[in-house]
N, C-alpha and C positions, 0 to 999 in steps of 0.2 A: 301645821300643827298649832302655832301661835304661842304667845307668852301669857299664860293664864295668871301668873303671879305678878304681872305688871298692871297697874291701874292707871287711870287718867292723870293722877298726881305725879306718878313716876314718869310718865310720858312727857308731861309738861316740864318737869325738872330736867329731863334729858334734852329737850328742845332748848330750854333756857341756857343750859350748860354748853350746848353746841354754839349758841349765839355768843356766849361770853368768851369761850376759849377757842372757837373754830372747830370744824369737824374732825381735824386730824389730831388734836390734843386729847387723846382718849384717857390718859392718866388723870388729868384735871376733871374731865367730864365724869369719870367714874367716882371721883371724890365728891363731886357735887350732887350726885343722885343718892339720896339718903336711903338706907335700908337695902341696898343692893351691893353685892360684891363686885370687885373690878371685873372678874370673869363674866358675871351676868351682864354687866354693862357692855363689855367687849362683844359678847355674843349678840346682844340686842342691837348694838350699833351696826354690826355686820349685816344683820337681816334688815334693819331699818334702811340702810343706804342701798341695799340690793332691791328692796321692794317698796321704796318710798313713793314711787309713782302710782301705786294702787290707792293711796290715801286721797280722800275727796278734797281736802283743803291744803294740798301739798304746795300750791302756789304761795299761799300766805305763809306757810311754815318755812319754805325755802327763802322767801323774801326776808323773813325775820332772821334766819341764820346768815344769809348773805349780807344783811345790814351790819350784823355783829362782826362778821369777818372783815368787812370794809373798815369798820372802826378799829379793829386790830391792826390792819395794814396801815391805816393813817397814823396810829400811835407809833408803829415801828418806823415809819418814814420820818416823823417828827423827831423821834429819839435819835435817829441817824444824823439828821440835820443839826440837831442840838450838839451831839457829840463832835461832829466835824467842825462846827463853829467854835466851840470851846477849845478844841485841840489845837487851833491855830495860834493860841496865845500862851505865853509862859505864866502870866498873872492875869487871868481873864477878869478878875474883880476890878482891875484898874485899867487894863489895856483894851478890853472888848469894845469894839465900835459897832454901833447899830445904825444901819441905813434906814432912814425913815422915808416914807413916801410923801407926796405933797399934802396928804390929808392927816398928818400926825396931830392927834389931839393934844390939848394942853394939860392933860391930867397928870402924867408922870414925868419926872425928869429923866435924863439919860442915866444918871447915877442909880436911880430907883429901878429903871428897866434893867440895867446891867446886874444889879444885885438880885433881882427876881429871876433872871435867866440863869445866872451862875448857881444860885441856890437850888433852882429847879433841877439843874443838871446834877448837882452834888447829892441831892436827896434821892434822885431817881424819878424820872418823869412819869414812870408807869406804876408807881406805888399807889395803893388804894386811897389813903387819906393824905396825899402829898400836899394838897392845897391848904388843909388845916395846919399841917406842920410848917408850911411856908409862911403862913400868917403869924404863927408863933415866933419864927425866926425874925421876921420883920419887926415884931413888937419888942424883941430882945436885942436887936442890933443897935450898937451904940451910935452909929452914924445917923440913925433915924430917931434918936432920943427925943428931939423936939419937933419932929415932923408929924403933926397931928393928922394931916391928910392921909398919908400912907398907913399910919398906925390904926386908923379908923376903918380901913377897908375890910370887907368880909371875905370869907373863903369862896363864896359862890358869886 
């Protein structure tokens, strides 16, 4: 029968949302596809995953979605590691120890690294604009009041 009320733009939004949230997070996918009700997106999703092998560029689409899902998994594992590391200490801003490899650069001090890691954990590693907020925290932190190097860093 087909979905006559879905156009290429809707399809691309659906694919991008699958890449961003993973194929199982249908609620967020439905919110991301503009102009379609959650029921329409759920119905479309069921048919898409059932018949996706009929599409001619499915390899490219699946690679795009799987790359997004790999990014999601990486973020989850980093968040778990960060939570576990911070949970080991009562006062992580002072006690946190960072093991450096042999090729540690000379850019940041251990105090700066500790502050960045603790603030990243406190703000939520997976927030959308976390690095811009982190930059603001560094600029407002009294311990870096005279540290031009760290205050002059950009969010990207």
